[in-house]
C-alpha positions in Angstrom: 117.5 66.9 153.9 118.1 71.2 154.1 114.9 73.0 154.5 114.8 73.9 151.3 115.2 70.6 149.2 112.8 69.3 152.1 109.5 72.2 151.4 110.6 71.7 147.7 110.0 67.7 148.0 106.7 67.8 149.7 105.6 70.8 146.9 106.0 68.3 144.5 104.6 65.3 146.2 101.6 67.3 146.1 102.0 69.1 142.7 101.6 65.0 141.0 99.0 64.5 143.9 96.8 67.3 142.1 98.0 66.6 139.0 96.7 63.0 139.0 93.4 63.7 140.1 92.8 66.2 137.6 94.2 62.9 135.0 91.4 61.1 135.6 89.3 63.9 133.7 91.7 65.1 131.8 94.9 62.8 130.6 96.8 65.3 128.4 96.9 67.5 131.8 100.9 67.5 132.6 103.5 68.7 135.1 105.7 71.5 133.9 108.7 70.0 134.9 112.0 72.7 136.4 111.8 76.1 137.5 108.6 77.3 136.2 106.8 80.6 138.0 104.1 81.0 135.9 101.9 77.6 136.9 102.5 74.3 137.9 100.2 71.9 135.9 98.6 72.9 132.0 95.8 71.0 130.9 95.6 71.3 127.4 92.1 69.7 127.1 90.4 73.5 128.1 93.8 75.1 127.9 93.6 75.7 132.2 96.3 76.2 134.3 96.9 75.2 137.9 99.6 76.1 140.9 99.8 74.5 143.7 99.9 75.4 147.5 101.2 72.9 150.1 100.4 74.1 153.3 100.4 71.4 155.6 101.4 73.6 158.3 97.9 75.6 158.0 97.0 72.5 160.6 98.0 74.2 163.4 97.7 78.2 162.4 94.4 77.8 160.7 96.1 80.4 157.9 97.0 79.9 154.4 100.0 81.9 153.4 99.8 83.9 149.9 102.7 85.8 148.9 102.4 88.8 147.3 106.7 89.9 147.0 109.9 88.8 148.3 113.0 89.6 148.3 111.2 93.1 148.0 110.1 91.7 144.2 106.6 91.0 143.0 105.7 87.0 143.5 103.4 84.3 143.8 99.5 86.0 143.5 101.3 89.4 142.4 102.8 87.6 139.3 100.4 84.6 138.5 99.1 83.6 135.3 97.6 80.7 136.9 93.8 79.9 136.1 93.6 78.5 139.2 95.3 77.8 142.6 95.1 74.3 144.4 95.9 74.9 148.1 96.7 71.6 149.5 96.2 71.1 153.5 97.4 67.6 155.3 92.6 66.8 155.3 91.4 69.7 152.0 91.8 70.8 148.6 90.5 74.1 148.1 90.1 74.9 144.6 89.9 79.0 143.8 90.7 81.5 141.2 93.4 84.5 141.9 90.1 87.0 141.4 88.8 84.9 144.8 91.8 85.2 146.4 92.0 89.0 145.7 88.2 89.6 146.6 88.8 87.6 149.6 91.8 89.8 150.5 89.8 93.1 149.8 86.2 91.2 151.8 88.6 90.7 155.1 90.5 93.6 155.4 94.0 91.5 155.3 97.1 93.7 155.6 100.0 91.7 154.6 102.7 90.9 156.9 106.6 90.9 156.3 109.0 87.6 157.6 111.0 85.9 156.8 110.0 82.3 156.1 111.7 79.1 157.1 114.9 77.7 155.0 114.4 81.5 153.6 117.4 83.8 154.0 115.3 86.7 152.5 111.7 88.7 153.4 108.7 88.0 151.7 105.5 90.2 152.2 102.6 87.5 152.7 99.1 87.4 153.5 98.0 84.8 156.3 94.5 84.0 155.1 92.4 82.4 157.0 91.3 79.1 156.3 87.4 79.5 156.2 87.6 82.6 154.6 89.6 81.1 151.6 86.9 78.1 151.9 84.4 80.4 151.8 85.4 82.2 148.4 86.9 79.2 147.1 85.4 77.0 143.8 84.9 73.8 145.7 86.8 72.1 148.7 87.9 68.4 148.4 87.7 66.6 151.4 90.9 64.1 150.9 91.5 63.0 154.5 89.0 62.4 157.0 90.1 64.9 160.4 91.1 62.6 163.3 
């Protein structure tokens, strides 16, 4: 399986896990199927939307990648319509609003890096934000597995 397909599969798996969790409280919540860049999950009971960002590599880098541009076009944080983002790492889920992400970027004076991501052919611009900074700004952190 090529890198893009593996990343897509892994990302969709994280989306299904977050959806299952949300459905315990909001059973009508559903995952948007197919390509839809605005958000991944919609919760009709509260009219809220959720973007899921899985980043297991953060375990090794201590950074979460927050994309703002792809191929010189605004993307991800720059264009999101989601009410919440959930960063899924190996051990935690960080629930945060796009505004809180922007506040974190401003407070810690992050500057975006430009690079070609693994499996990509075009460059992206993204912030590499320390996990503990995201945690400080997040609505709440959910421990999903005990750290070894």
